[in-house]
Structure formats: C-alpha cells, structure tokens
C-alpha positions as CSV (number, residue, x, y, z in Angstrom):
1,X,-12.0,1.3,-14.3
2,X,-8.4,2.4,-14.3
3,X,-5.7,-0.1,-15.1
4,X,-2.3,1.3,-13.9
5,X,-0.1,-1.5,-15.1
6,X,-0.5,-4.9,-16.9
7,X,1.9,-7.6,-15.8
8,X,2.5,-11.2,-16.2
9,X,4.2,-13.2,-13.4
10,X,4.5,-17.0,-12.7
11,X,4.2,-18.2,-9.2
12,X,1.7,-17.9,-6.4
13,X,-0.7,-15.1,-6.2
14,X,-3.7,-14.1,-4.1
15,X,-6.2,-11.7,-5.4
16,X,-8.3,-9.9,-2.8
17,X,-11.6,-8.4,-4.2
18,X,-13.4,-6.0,-1.8
19,X,-17.1,-6.5,-1.9
20,X,-18.4,-4.5,-4.9
21,X,-15.3,-4.9,-6.7
22,X,-14.3,-1.3,-6.5
23,X,-11.0,-2.3,-4.7
24,X,-8.8,-5.2,-5.7
25,X,-5.2,-5.9,-4.3
26,X,-2.9,-8.7,-5.6
27,X,-0.2,-10.2,-3.5
28,X,2.6,-12.3,-5.1
29,X,4.3,-14.7,-2.7
30,X,6.8,-17.5,-2.5
31,X,6.2,-20.6,-0.4
32,X,3.0,-22.0,0.5
33,X,1.3,-19.7,3.0
34,X,-1.7,-18.3,1.2
35,X,-3.2,-16.9,4.4
36,X,-0.3,-14.5,4.9
37,X,-0.7,-13.3,1.2
38,X,-4.5,-12.8,2.0
39,X,-3.8,-10.9,5.0
40,X,-1.3,-8.5,3.2
41,X,-3.6,-8.0,0.2
42,X,-6.4,-7.2,2.5
43,X,-4.3,-4.6,4.5
44,X,-3.1,-3.0,1.1
45,X,-6.7,-2.9,0.0
46,X,-7.8,-1.1,3.2
47,X,-4.9,1.4,3.2
48,X,-5.7,2.3,-0.6
49,X,-2.0,3.5,-1.4
50,X,-1.5,6.1,-3.8
51,X,2.0,4.9,-4.8
52,X,3.4,1.6,-5.6
53,X,7.1,2.3,-4.5
54,X,9.0,4.8,-2.7
55,X,10.6,6.0,-5.9
56,X,7.2,6.7,-7.3
57,X,6.4,9.4,-4.5
58,X,6.9,13.0,-5.8
59,X,9.5,15.0,-3.5
60,X,6.7,17.6,-3.0
61,X,4.5,15.0,-1.3
62,X,7.4,13.8,0.9
63,X,8.3,17.3,2.0
64,X,4.6,18.0,2.9
65,X,4.4,14.7,4.9
66,X,7.7,15.7,6.7
67,X,6.1,19.0,7.7
68,X,3.0,17.4,8.9
69,X,4.8,14.9,11.1
70,X,7.0,17.7,12.5
71,X,3.8,19.6,13.5
72,X,2.4,16.3,15.0
73,X,5.5,16.0,17.3
74,X,5.3,19.6,18.4
75,X,1.9,18.9,19.8
76,X,2.9,15.5,21.3
77,X,4.6,17.4,24.3
78,X,7.6,15.1,23.9
79,X,11.1,16.4,24.4
80,X,13.0,17.2,21.2
C-alpha cells in the first residue's frame, strides 16, 4: 500500500473502492449531487492517473507526450 498524501477536509466526499480494493478514488464536492461525485471518482479510478495536478508532471514527460501527439497527427492524413 502506498499512501501519497494524508489530508483532512470538511464537506461532502465520495469514496469509490474498486473491487479488490487495489484502486481507490476520492471526490470532494459541494452541493448535494453525490451521483456526479460517484461518476467522477469512478472515471478517475479507471484512468489511473500518475499525477494529481498539471504542476506535478515533469517537463520531460510533457515533451515526450507532445512528440507522440505530433506523430499521431502526421499519420492522421489531416492538413497541417
């Protein structure tokens, strides 16, 4: 088990636990729509993100992703 961050927050929260408890996603929300929070948490768990915010992504990873996207565009047969 890896605990990346420990936090304490007041308010509404939805915790999605994937079967087997190997993936967990937590969505904090304002208002009363727990269903949207559930869907967001489910999608986050499905995507299995490596970074929490844009600022956490190393520049090298950003550059590699840009290059991959450029290659994909070259093979898309779309005009520049």
